[in-house]
Structures are given as C-alpha cells and as structure tokens.
N, C-alpha and C positions, 0 to 999 in steps of 0.2 A: 511544495510553493515558497513559501519562504525561505526554506532553504537552502531553494535554487536561484533567486534572486539574492541571496548573499553570494552566494559562488561565483556570480557573474561578473562582480568589478573586478573579482582577482584573477579570474580567467582571461577576462578580456586584457591583463596588463601583464599575466607571464605573456600570453600572446603578442602585444606591442614588445617585451624584450626580443622575445624570439625573433620574431620581424625586423627588429633594429641590428640582431644577430646575422640574419641573414642575409641582410643587406651590407654588411659590413664586412662579409666571407670575400667577396668578389672584389674586391678595394683591396684588403690585405690580400689575395691572389696576387693581382694586377702591380702590388708594388714589391711584392715577393722576387716576381717575372724579372720583374724593371731594374731589378737591382741583381738579379742573374744575369743578365744580357749586359749590365754596366761591366762585372766581372770574368764573362766572359772572352776567350777568346776571336778577334775576328774572322783570322784566319778557315778556312774550312780543311787544312792538313792539322791546326792543333784539335779544331776542333770534331773532329774525325779519331782523332789519338785517344781523344775526350772518350768517345761513344766508347770504343775497343777496350779502354784502358780501366774506365770505373768502374763497368760490369764487373769484369773481373779482381778487381781491389774489393769491391763489396761481397762479392760469393767467397773470397777469402777471406773477407776479415769474420763473414757468416760462421764461414768452416773451423776458424781456429778459432774463437768464441767459442762453439760449441767443444771442439774438442777439447779445449781447455777445461771449461765449465764442467763437461761432461766425464769426456773418458782420463783425463788427464788426474784429473781432482781421482775421480773415482777406483783408480787405478793404485795408487798413492793409497788411498783411505785403506784399501785392502791390503796393501801390502804393508802399510802400518802395522793395521790390528793383527797381522799373523806375526810383525817380529815383535809386538808389544803383548800378546798373548804366550810369544815364546819368553818372553824375558819376567813376565807374570810367574809361569809355569817353572820356573828356577825358583824366584821369590818365596814361590810354595814351599818347593826342595829343602830351601835352607832351613824353612821356618820348620820347617817339620822335622826334620831330622838337624835339632842342633848340635846335639851330640860329637857330631862328625869335626873332628878337628881342623883336618885339612880343607877337607870340601875337596876330592881329588874325584874322587866316581862324581860327581856334580859338576866338575868343572868338564868332566872328560864328557859326559852327557851333551855336557853343552856344547861341544864345541864338534863331534863327534854327531851328534844327530842335527843339532838346531845352527850348527856354523856359528854359534856365539862364541866371542870369546871373554871369559870375566875374571873377575878377579874379585876376592874379598880383602877391603879395605878397613884398616881400624876407623872408632865412630869419630871420625872427624867430620868440621860442620862443612856444610857442602859449599862451593865456590860459590862468589857473586853471581847474580845472572848477566851475563853476557850481551851488549846488543844484541837486538834482533833481525834480521835481514828486513827490510823495505816491503820487501816479496818473496815468500816462498811458502808455497804450501806445506812443505816436508815439515818446518818449524810450526805451523800451526796444529797440524792432521798429527803429529804425533804428541805434542804435548797433551791434546785432547785425549786425543787414545789413553797416554797413559795417565793419563788423572782419573778418568774413566775406567779401567782395566784394573789398574794397581791402587792409586787412590795413596801415595804416600809422598812426603817431599820428594824431589827428583832435580837433577841439572841436566840440561840436554846442550850438546854443543856440535850445530849443524852447518857455523858458517863457515865460509872457506867452501875451495876447491877439492879436497880429502876427501879420500871414496870410504874414509874411516868415519862412522856417528859413533861420538862416546855419549853414553847413557850412564850414569847414577841414578842411585836409589836410595833414600835414608831408611835402612832397617833396625831393628831391636840391637846395641851394642856392636852394628859394622853399618857400610857402606858395601853396599853391590854394585861393582863397574862392568858394563859390557860394552864391549864394542864391536857395533855392526857393520858388515859391509851396506854403501847408502844403495846398494843396487836391489839390496835385500826390503828396503823401504822405503823406493822412491820410484816411481817409472820413469829416467832418468835418459832413455832412449826418444822421448820426444823432439827434441829437437831434429833427429831425423826426419821426425814429417813434414816439422816448419822449414830444412833445407829442399827437400823433396817438392812442396806446394810449392816456395818458393823460385826455383829450379824450374821446374817446368813451367812456371810464368814466364820467368825471362825467356827460356828458347821460344814457348809461342810465343811473347812480343819481337821477339827477334826476327821472324817468320814474318807475323803482322805488319812490323811496320814497313820495310822494304816495299810489302806488296801493298799497302796502303798508300806508297810514293807513287810506285807507278800509276796506279788507279788514277791519283789526283793532278800529276802531271801530267793528261793530256788537255783537263779542265785549266789549268792554270796557261796552257802553250795555245787555245783557243781566247783567251781572255784577253792574252798579250798585242795574238793577232787580231782582238776585235780594237783594240788599244789602236793597235796601229793604224787602222783603217779608218777609224774615228778620227786619228791625227792629221791622217793625211799622207802616210809614211805606206812603204811598200809590206806589203804583208811576208811575215819569213820565208826562207825557200824549203828550207824544211819543214816546214806544219802542212801535215795531212791529218786527218779525223784517228783518232785510236784511240783506244782505249773500249769501255762497256760501249755498249749495243747504243743506248740515250745518249752517250757523248758524240758519240761518233755519226750520230744523226744530226743535233747539232752543230756538229764541223759541219755536216754537207750541207747544212740548210745556210749557214755564213759562207759556204763558198757561193754558192747560188743567191743567193740576194747578195752579196758584193761583185758577183760576175752582173749580174741586173742591172746594179747602179750602173757599172761602168759602161754597162753598154748606151743605160737611158744619157748617159753623161757625152757618151762620144756620141751618137743622136742627135742629140742637142746642140753639139758642139757646130757638127759638122752641118744641119741644117742651117742654122746663124750665120757659120760662113756661107752658106751657097749664099745666101738673101743679102748678107752684106757684103757680096763680091757684086749681085745686081745690082741693090741699091748706090751703090758708088760708082758704078756704070755710069747710069744715071743721071748720079749729080755733076759726074764730069763733065757727060753732055751739056747740060743745064749750064756749065761754068761754060764753057765753050762756045754755047749760045748765044749767050750774057756779056763774053767777051768780044762778038765779033758783031751784033747788032747795041743801038742803040748806042747814048752817050753815056759817062760815068755814070754823072748825076743821078740817068733813069736806071741803072744799074747797079750802082751799090748797095742798096737796100737790099735787093735781090739777091745779091752775093753773098750780103752778109746773114743772111734768111737761110741760104745750102750751106755757109761754113758752120752756122750754129746746128744745123742737120746733120749735117755726115759728122761734126765732133758728137752730139747724142748719139748718132749711130755707132762710133766706135765704141764711145764708152756705154752703153748697153752692151754690144756684143762685149769686151771687157768684161764688164759684171756676170753674164752670162755663160763664159765658157770658163772665166776662172784660172786661177793654178793648179789644177787640180794635176794634169799631165806632169806638174816638174817636179823633179827626183829631190827628197829629203836631203841637204847636205850643211856644210857648215859656215855660220854668218858672223862676221866679224864687227860686233858693234864702234869699237871704238872708232873703225875705219869710216864706219858709215855718219858718225857721231859728225868727224872733223868735214865729210861731204857736206853735211846739213850747214855746219862755222862758217865755210866758203859760200854755200846757197847763204844764210843770213847776212853776210856781211852786201854781198849782191843787193840784195833785198832791202837794206839798210834796220833791219832787225838786231834788235839786242837775245843773244842767244846764251845760254846758259846749258853743260850739262855733266851728269855725275853718274858712274858706273861703278857699282858694288858688287865683285863675284868674277868668276871667269866671262871674260868678252867675247870667247865664241860660245855660239848657242847654237843648238841640232834644230835645225827647220828650214821648211823651203827658199832659198835665199831671193830669189827675184820675187816671189808673192810678199813676202815678210819686208822687203824694201820698196814694196809697194804697199804695203798695209802702212807704214811710219811716214811715206812719203806724201800716204792722203792726210790721215792726221798733223801732222808738223806743216802740210802745204796749209791746210785750212789754219791752224794758228798763227803763219806769216802771213795771209791775206786779209785775219782780220783782227792782231792786234799787235802790237811794238816789242812788248817784252814775254818771251821763250821759256822755260823751264822744262829740261826733260831728267829726271830721275831715272836711271834700269836697276832693276836686284834682280840678279841672276845666281836662285842656290838652290838645294834641295829639288832638283829635277821641274824649276820652275822659271819661268820669266814674269818680271813685272815691271809694268816700265810707266812712268807717269807724266804726264805731259798737261803742263796746266801753261795760262794765260792769261792775261790783264784785257783781254777784248772785251765784246758789248754781251758774251757771254750768249747761253742760251734757255728759255724759259723750263724749268722743272716741268712744266705737265705734256713738252713738245720734245723733249731730250730721247725720248723711245721717237718718234714718228720723224725724223730725219735719217734714221735706217734705215725706211721703207725706201724703193728706188723711186729716182724722178721726185723727190718732195724736195720741196725749197721752200724757202721759211720768205715770208713776208717783210720780216723785220730782224732785228736783232743782226744775227751773222748772215744771213741775206744781201747785205747792203752791195755786193759786189753780182752782178750777173750775169757773170763767163760761166760759169758752172752750170752741169749739165744735173746735178743732182744726186750724182751714182759715187760721190768720194765713201760718205762714210758705209753707204750701202756695200761696198767694194770690199772697203775695209774689215768691217763686221764680217763678212763671207772672208777672209782669208782666214782671221783670227780664229772662227767659230772651225774651220774645215783643216786647221792644227789641234781642233782639242783645246780650243780657250774663248775668249771672249774680248769684249769691248762695253767699258760701263763711264758713262758721262755723268759726272755733279760739278757742284762750284769750287770755284778756284779760292786758293788763298788770293790769290792777285789781283780775285772782282774779277776774272773770266771764267774762261771752260776751263775745267779738270778733263781729262780725256786717259782711263786707267786702261790700260791692254795685259790682260794676262794669257797667257799662253806655258803648256808643257815644251821645255827647252831640254 
C-alpha cells in the first residue's frame, strides 16, 4: 500500500504533462494549417495543379530514393566486389609466381579472362590521393572493397567522365597497375531510369494540365457571370453551363435564379408603374378641382400637400424601379464634374474636384449620375464648401465627398439609408426632401457591386465614400 501511495504523485504528474501535451497538439496543428493556408495559392487552378503534381513528385521521390539506396547501391557494390576480386586474384598470382620475369602469362590471363589491362611498375611511391568527389558511390564502395579484400596500400582514380578506372596496389618490390572499364565496377545505366521516370511524368503533366484547365474554365466562366450579374451588367452572351455535372448543375441553378430575380423585378416595376399611374390620375383630378373651387388662400395648403404627395410618389417609384434595365456603358467623370461646377456656381457653393486615373468608368451612366447627384445635391443643400476626390484604378472607383455642413451623428448614419427616413436635426434643416435620396444612392451603388459609407469629414461636416467596381 505504501508503494502505491508513493507512485501516485509521480503518475499524476506524468498524466498532467501528457494532458498538457495533448492540449498543445490541436493548437500546433491549427498554427501549421494557418501557415500553410497563408502561403498556399488562392486560385483554384493553382491549387488543383498542386493536387496533381504534389503526389507525383512525392511518388517519384520515394521511388528514386528506394532505387538509389537499394538497387543502384546494391548493383554497384556487387560489380565492385567482382572487379576487386579479379584484381585480388591477379595480386595472388603475382605473389605466387615471383620468378616470372615479365609476367606475360598473368597479363594475358587478366586481359583475356578478366578484361583487365594490368602493368607491373617499379616500386615508386603511390601518387598523392586526389580530391574525392562530393557524391560518388563508386569511389566509396571501391575503396571499401579494396581495403577489405586486398588490404594493401592502394590508389584509385575514379574522378572525371572517363570510361576507364585506374587502380594501383603497392606490392613488395613492385606496383600493380590495373585499368578497369567503369561499367565493370559501376551501374552506369542508372540515368536511363531517371530519364524515363522524369520523361513520363512530363508527358502526364502535359496531358493533365490542359485537361485540368478545361475542367476549371467553366467554373471561372460561372464566377464571371455571377459577378457581372451582381454588378448589374448583362450576362456574357456565350455563357452556358459546361464542364462536369456538378458545375453544369450550378450553372443551370444560377440561370434559373437570375431569371426569377429579373421576373420579380419586372413584376414589381409593372405593378408600381400601374399604381403610380392610377394615383397620379387621382392627384391630377384633385389639383383640377382645387383650381376650380375656392379661393387661392383656401387651396394653397391643399395644393402644397398634393405636390408633396406626388413628389413622394415619384421618389418611391424611382427607388423601387431603380435603374436595373439600363445597360452598362462609359461614364466620363471629368464632364460630370464640370456640370457639378456649373451647378455649384448657380447655387453659390464652393466646389473643388480632383481626379486620379482614367476619367472614363464602366458603369450604368444614368444610374451612376443619379447616385452622384443625390449625394452631391445633399452636400450642396446643407453645406457651403464641398470637396470631391475620385480615384480610378485597378478595376475600382473610389469617390470621396466632403462638406462643411452640420453632419450626421454616428449612431444615425445607417438610418439615413432607410427609405423615407428623415432626421429631425442636423442635415434635415430643409423639409423639401422625401427621404429617399440616400436610399436610392446606396441601392444604385450596391446594384453595381459597391457600397456607400458615411463618416466625419475633415472639413467638419459629413464625408460620403462611394466605392464601386469600374
């Protein structure tokens, strides 16, 4: 029992460390994948190429490692063993028959039977060892076999692209020199395997890459069509569902969704147009009756109410209808800024404009002009000084409008984009509006794939930031 009590604290300590290690594993795994996702390509085509190429490279690396370490080294070792065994036999013959003056028979046997060209040289010192190659299986294995089988001072020359290997062995009173063909001691056809492996991989990649590109192209086309629809632009004329079954299903679903949305917009526009026509008829009748009956003092207030009602009706109809039916085209910012300058002069306002980049932007011209007109018109109504800065580049247009008016409180900057919302203070000093200007402006910006944000201006008033793809 005492032993068990002594072991429990240690076991609990080990368990605590194990628990901490287990808790650290998910965190480390998350960091690893976060790092991988940071450096991984973002496009589907590049990621698909990695999915195709990475297993192939891994498989070839494993095969090459196994071949180099197993087959190539084993074959080279066996060839080197056989070659050194032949040289060792020559050494034994030379030492067994020392009285043979010219060793003609030994030289003949070595050349005819062992395919070795040997010479017996004077007992001069062996040459100094040369620099060993950085990576040479032959030099390592051949030296090891000579040391193991002959165990005499030796010198070998395996450096260079020559097909001949020179081996010198120090004997008593003489030096044995042997010339061996490199193919006798070295598996020289290894590069053929590597060439075939790399060559077949390149052929497979040449087939896989175009096929992969053809499979991804329908996805990119679908993404472009969806992006164009989100920006209010017409769908590409040549768009049709292609590719794999899943991609075609997504394409057909997108087309059906687009048709449903367009049909709903047409129905809404037709309904509101009919309602507007009927209401305008009634309002016109009211105006005619007021004009024929009563004095001007009695009918002036009622006429103003009718005018306000008609203005609100027209504004609501414009907001509900939007500019969805307009095709995208070219809009010149410089020309529009000139018109704003003339309007500022008439309204006795100070206006400064600045434009960076191409003045021509690709938007729906009338809708975008109305967007800018609503924002700038509000600035002219409530401020004396207005500054407009436009920056067009990299497929995006950024327009910043600053004024020195009363501004809008931060907590109400989102509320002003709601239809018919009119603030009781700050920028609502003028009661002539209908509360739809900013709502229509944001609706147009978002139909282009952009948005409008409000902030405090350096001039002390309101800053409106318009960002749309162009």
